[in-house]
Structure formats: structure tokens, C-alpha cells
N, C-alpha and C positions, 0 to 999 in steps of 0.2 A: 331937114327932118320934117316929117309930116305932123300935122296937128290933127287931133281927133277931138271934135267938139270943143275946140279952143284950148285943148291940152296936148302938149307934145307927147309923142310916143316915148321919148326918153324919160320924161317925168313919170309916166305910168310904170315903166319898167323899174325905175329907181324906187318907187314907193313899194312895189312888190318885194324887192330885195330887202329893203329895210324891215318890212313886216316879218319876213322869214327869219331874219337875224334876231329880231326882238323875241320872237316865239321860241327860238332855240335857247336864248339866254334865260328866259323866265320859266322854262320847263313846261309851258303850257302846250297843249297839242290836242289832238283828237282823242275821244274816249276810247279805251281799249275795246277791241272787238272780242268776239267769242273765241274761246280757247281752240287749239288745233283740233281737239276731239269733237268739237261742235257743241259741247256743253257750255253752260254759262260759267264765267270765272267765279271761283269760290269767294264768298265774302266772309269776313270775320265778325262774329257776334260777340259783343262785350259781355262778360260774366262777372261774377263776384270776384273781388281781388283775392289772389292766392294768399294763403296763410303764411306766416313767417316760417322759414326753414333755414337750416344751416347752409344749404346750397344757394338760397336766394339772398343771403346776407342779412336775414332778419334774426331776431332773438330765438335761439334754439329752444325747443320744448324741453321742460325739465325732465331729467332722467328719472327712471323708476327708482324708488328708494330701495336700497338693499338692507334687509333686516340685519341688525347687529348680531354677531355670533358671540355668545358669552365665552370668555377665556376658559381654556381647559383647566380643571382643578389641579392644584399643585400639592405635592406632598410637603408636610411640615412635621417637625419633631422638636421636642425640648427635653432637656435633662437637668435634674436638680438633685440636691442632697435630701436626705430624710430629715425634714424639719421637725421641731418638737410637736407641732400640730399634726403632722403626718404620722409621727411615731405614735401619737395617741390614737389616731384612726387605725393604725396597724396593730393595735393590742391583740386582736384575735389571731393574727398570723405570725407574730414575732414575740418572743419572750426570752428571758435570761436562760442561757444554756443552749440556745440555737447555735449551729455551727458557724454562722456568719454574723458579726456584729452589725448594728444598724449603720455605722459609718462606712461599711463596705458595700452598702446597697445604694441604689439610685432610683429615683422616681422618673419615669420616662413617659412622655406622651407622644403618640404618633397618629397621623391621619390615616383613615381607612375608608373604604367603600362599604356602606351597609348593603344588606340584601335588597333594600329599596332603591339602591343607586345613589343615595345621598352620601356626601362626604361627612364623616364624623370624626371626632377626636377620642381616641382610646387612651387608657392609662395602664401602665405595668410597673411593677417593681422588679428589678433585676440586679445581679451583681455588677459592681462598677466595671469589672473587666469584660462584661458582656454588652455594655451599652452600644458600642459601635457596631457590633455584630447584629444586634436586634434592630438598630436603626436602619442598617443597610438592607436587612431582610424585608422589613415592612415597607421600605421604599420600593423595593422590587415588586412586592405583592400589590402595592398601591398602583404602580405604573401598569401592572398586568390586569388591573381591574378585579383582582381576586376579592370576593366579598367576605366580610366578617360580621357575625351576628351581634356580638357584644364584646367589649373589652374594658372590664372594670376590675378593681382590686378584689382579690378573693375575700378581703375583709368585709365587703358589702354583703357577703353571704355567711358571715360569722366564721370565715376560714374553713367552712365545711366544703370539702372538695366535691362531694356528691351533689350538693345543692348548686354549686357553681357550674358543674358539668350539665346538670339537668336544665339550667337556664341558658345553655349553649354559650357560656361565657369563656372567652379566651383569657388566660391568666398566666402569671409568671411565678413570682416568689410565693412560697407558702412553707413555713417551717413545720414539716410533717415527715413521717417515715413512709417508706414504701408499704402499701397495704399488705397486711399479713406478716410483716417482718419488724425487726428493730433497727433496720438500716435507714439512714437518712435518705430521703428522696433527693434527686438533683434539684427539685424545686426549693428545697431547704437551703441550697447554696445560691439560689438565684440564677441558675444556669440551665433552666428548662422552661419550655413554653408548651402549654396545651392549647391547641388551635381548633376552634369550632367543634367542641366535644360531641355535640349531637350528630353532626354530619360525619364525624370521625371518632367513633366510639372505641372503647376498649373491648376487644372480642376474645373470649377464651372458650372455645368450643361453642356451646349453645348459650353461654352467658354473655350478655351485652350490657356495658355500663357507659353512659346512662341508659336505662331501659328504653327511653324515648328515642334512642338512636338505633333501635333494632332494624328499622327499615333501611338503614344505611350500611348494615353489616356486610351485605353482598357487594358493596362498593359501586353503586350506580354512578353513572356519569352525569352528575348534577352539580349545580353551583355550590361551592364551599367544600366539596368532597375532594380529599387529597388522594392522588394516585402516584404510583412509582414513576419517577423521572419527569414529573410535571414541574411547573414553575416553582411551586412551593418547596418540593423536595430538593430541587436544584439550588434554590436560593440558600437554604440552610446548609446544604452540602458544600457550597463554596466557602462557607465560614467554618467548615469542619464539624458541623453539628449533624447528628444522625437522627433518623426517623424510626419511631417505634413501630411503624407499619411494616418494616422490613425484618422484624425479629422472627426467629425461627419458631419460638413458642407462641404464647398469647400475643396477639397483635394490638398495639396501642396506637391506633391511627392518628390520634390527636397530638401525640407526644414527640417533641423534638428536644434534644439535649446535647450539651457540649461533650459529654463523655460517652454517649450512646446508651447510658443506663436510664 
């Protein structure tokens, strides 16, 4: 074997082979050249760290708060006897000689929607045998959103039916006769309801009672106005109660009763 400057050819070849092997093992090598297109290879520029996200495994951003929806109002009703205190309050509407004794009457409270949309509690006195009917009817009206202006005992108006109607007050029991007769009204038995009397007046030709209800005599389609076959008439009809608005003679649009009178 030849020597080159004192080094054998075999030794030179061996050193070259060892260098190639070591370069392959350490991954070192020549710098990359230009890309095939002739442009320089792209470089990556460091930027701000990415914010946390659910896909990157970081803490997810808080979800937008959903506003709380208030629960829908619920119907409520109570029933109780005529207590001594209540009997004293009812002195204007009940007296000895009325066709129904006090112990046959019941004090009922029901929830209703006012014309302002607020839920209120009304009060009625009705016959004990009409309690379930009245409770079911006003539950139906509540669920339907039917508005009621006022619901107080007629005694708050001195048992004056005209004053109660003019105040648009929904009422039940009142020991009185039918106007212009000597016949007991169904209200005297606690089996009649007058509902929103201003929106549903008594109409006899050109006579309207209460007079403030004259604008409703033509039965406009407005809140509180009762119409044939609407939810109010149907609710009472299911209980066997009739509507004065369907009478052949004078129409008593506010009046519902167990006997149809």
C-alpha cells in the first residue's frame, strides 16, 4: 500500500468513512439549499403565545351568562267559612231574611291578572255549592291571561250594585232583588258572578248600565270584553252556568249564573 506524505492511503480512506458515519449519527450536515421554486425557505417568526382555548388544552373562556327567566305565575285559590269578623264586614250585603244563611256561604280568594299584567288576589263570596265551579272557572281565566279590573266584596261599596259596577268591580254574593222586581237575584243565592261590568255592561236598547260602559255596548274586541264562544263563556258553560249576553231581551254581558237567570 502506498504512503502519501507518510500516511498510508488506507488510513485516509478509513478516516473519511468514519467521518461520514459520525455525521449521519449526529444529524449534522450541510445547510438546506433553496426550495425547488427558487425562493428562500420560509422561516418561522416567534409571536405572542396563543391564549388558552378548549382545543389547546388551556382553561376555557367563561361562557356568557344567561339571564334568569322568572318562573311563570301560578294560579292560587283559598276557601273558608264566613267568620264572625267577615260576617260583620258583610253587614251591607247580608241580613236576616236573605234566602241563604251565612253558613251556606263561603269566602273565596283567587289569583287573577290585572289590566296592568300584574298578578293580584281577588275575593268573592259565593254559595258553598258553587266554590269548585268558581275556582275552576277563574283558574281557566288565569291560565288564558284574561284580565280583571277589580275583585272585591260588594260590601266595600255599601252593597250598592250601581257603585260596584261603576268601579268595574267583579262581584258575587249580594242579597238583593232583580232590579224593578220583587224576585231574588241569583246573586242573593251566591250563584252568580258579574265580571268586569264596565267592559261588559247591561244593555237595554239605548240604556247602558253602568253608563261608563257605553263605549263597550257595541262589543269591541278589547281586553276584558266577553264575546260569545270565547274562553270566558266556554269556561262557565262547562260548569253549566249561562251568560246574560246571550239573552233574547236586554243583554247583561257581565252576568253569569247557575240557573241562567
